[in-house]
C-alpha positions in Angstrom: 96.0 81.3 191.6 93.0 79.8 189.0 93.4 79.6 185.8 91.5 81.9 184.1 88.1 80.1 181.7 88.8 79.6 178.0 85.7 79.1 177.1 82.2 80.8 177.4 80.0 78.8 179.8 76.5 79.2 178.2 77.9 78.5 174.7 79.6 75.2 176.0 76.4 74.3 178.2 74.3 74.9 174.8 76.6 72.5 172.7 76.0 69.4 175.6 72.1 70.6 175.9 72.1 69.7 172.0 74.1 66.5 172.7 71.9 65.3 175.3 68.6 66.0 173.6 70.2 63.8 170.4 71.8 60.8 172.7 70.2 61.0 175.9 72.0 61.0 179.0 73.0 57.5 179.9 74.4 57.4 176.3 76.9 60.5 176.2 79.9 59.6 177.4 82.5 62.2 179.0 84.4 61.7 175.9 81.4 62.4 173.4 81.1 66.0 175.6 84.6 66.7 175.4 84.5 66.8 171.6 81.4 68.5 171.4 81.8 71.1 174.0 85.2 71.6 172.7 86.4 71.6 176.5 88.9 69.0 178.6 87.6 67.0 181.2 89.2 69.0 184.0 87.3 72.0 182.8 83.8 70.3 182.9 84.5 69.0 186.3 85.7 72.0 187.4 82.6 74.1 186.4 80.1 71.8 186.5 81.4 68.9 188.7 79.8 66.1 186.9 78.3 64.9 184.1 75.5 64.9 185.8 76.1 68.1 187.5 76.0 69.5 183.5 73.4 67.8 182.8 71.2 69.7 184.7 72.5 73.1 183.1 71.5 71.5 180.2 67.9 71.2 181.4 68.0 74.8 182.5 69.5 76.0 179.6 66.8 74.1 177.5 64.2 76.0 179.5 65.4 79.0 179.0 65.1 77.7 174.8 61.6 77.7 174.7 60.6 80.2 177.6 58.7 82.5 174.8 57.6 79.2 173.8 55.8 79.0 177.5 54.9 82.3 177.7 53.1 82.6 174.3 51.3 79.9 175.6 50.8 81.1 179.1 49.5 84.3 177.5 47.3 83.0 175.1 43.3 83.0 175.2 41.8 81.3 172.2 41.8 78.1 174.1 42.3 74.7 172.6 43.2 76.6 169.7 46.3 77.7 171.8 46.6 74.0 172.8 46.8 73.5 169.0 48.9 75.6 168.4 51.5 74.9 171.7 52.0 71.6 169.8 52.7 73.5 166.4 54.8 75.0 168.0 57.1 72.4 169.9 57.4 70.5 166.8 59.3 73.6 165.4 61.2 74.2 168.3 62.6 70.3 168.0 63.3 70.5 164.6 65.4 73.8 165.3 69.4 73.3 164.1 69.3 69.6 164.4 66.8 67.5 163.1 65.2 64.3 165.0 65.7 64.9 168.7 61.6 65.2 170.1 61.7 67.4 173.4 64.8 67.4 175.5 62.4 67.3 178.4 60.1 64.7 177.2 62.9 62.3 175.9 64.1 62.7 180.3 61.1 62.3 181.0 61.0 59.0 179.5 64.4 58.1 180.5 64.7 58.8 184.1 61.4 57.3 184.9 62.4 54.5 186.8 65.1 56.8 188.3 65.8 57.5 192.0 67.4 60.9 190.7 65.5 63.6 192.8 66.7 66.4 191.1 65.5 65.1 187.7 62.5 63.5 188.8 62.1 66.8 190.8 62.4 69.0 187.5 60.1 66.2 184.9 57.2 66.4 187.8 57.3 70.3 188.3 57.3 70.6 184.2 54.2 67.9 183.6 52.6 69.7 186.1 52.8 72.7 184.7 52.1 71.8 181.8 48.8 69.7 182.5 47.4 73.7 184.5 48.2 75.1 181.6 46.4 72.8 178.9 43.3 72.7 182.1 43.2 76.8 181.7 42.7 77.1 178.4 40.5 74.3 178.3 38.9 76.4 180.7 38.7 79.0 177.9 36.9 76.6 175.4 34.3 76.3 177.8 34.9 73.3 179.9 33.7 73.2 183.8 33.3 69.3 184.7 36.4 69.2 186.7 36.7 65.1 185.6 36.7 66.0 182.3 38.9 68.7 182.5 41.4 66.1 184.3 40.7 63.7 181.3 41.5 65.7 178.6 44.1 67.5 180.2 46.4 64.1 180.7 45.2 63.3 177.1 46.6 66.0 176.1 50.6 65.8 178.3 50.1 62.0 176.9 48.9 63.2 173.7 52.1 65.8 173.7 54.6 62.6 174.5 53.2 61.2 171.6 54.3 64.2 169.9 57.4 64.6 171.0 58.4 60.7 170.0 57.4 60.8 166.9 58.8 64.0 166.1 62.3 62.0 165.7 61.4 59.3 163.1 57.9 60.7 161.6 57.4 63.3 158.5 56.0 66.6 159.0 52.6 65.5 157.1 52.6 62.6 159.5 52.9 65.3 162.5 50.7 67.2 161.0 48.1 64.9 160.8 48.6 63.7 164.5 48.0 66.4 165.8 45.3 67.9 163.5 43.3 64.6 164.7 44.3 65.0 168.0 42.3 68.4 167.8 39.3 67.2 165.8 36.8 66.1 168.1 38.5 68.5 170.9 
């Protein structure tokens, strides 16, 4: 007869997500996960199969955490102003609870950029393509029509968002605000 879990799975995944968010995948050990989650290795392996399985669940948890922000962005109708607000919203989410974390997806994108991990790479590619498509959509709302210029601006904004995520780990609120304001000064 299987033992009943002595923990709430969503809660331990959220704890693991926060640890991966702060430390990254490679710098997070099973011992750190045990301590953070408050469960033993056997329970982690039993529920998630492996550290990698737990990491994938953590990415899903993060995606649900930022879903409202993305839905707000997706439904917004003010074009470039919406992209700027999205930048501010993403900084706010990354600094909730635990400071200096940046964006888990950007952190993962950077950490796994040269990885042969198809599951993580597919998740990251999907996220980046969705973000780029949303940027293009919002740029069109602001009157941009030249396809080549749209692609260049969307690529610029994706890279600026990556830079913002990295900067939000170490820079001051004033520096972050200045970065966002300067990014959008000429767009």
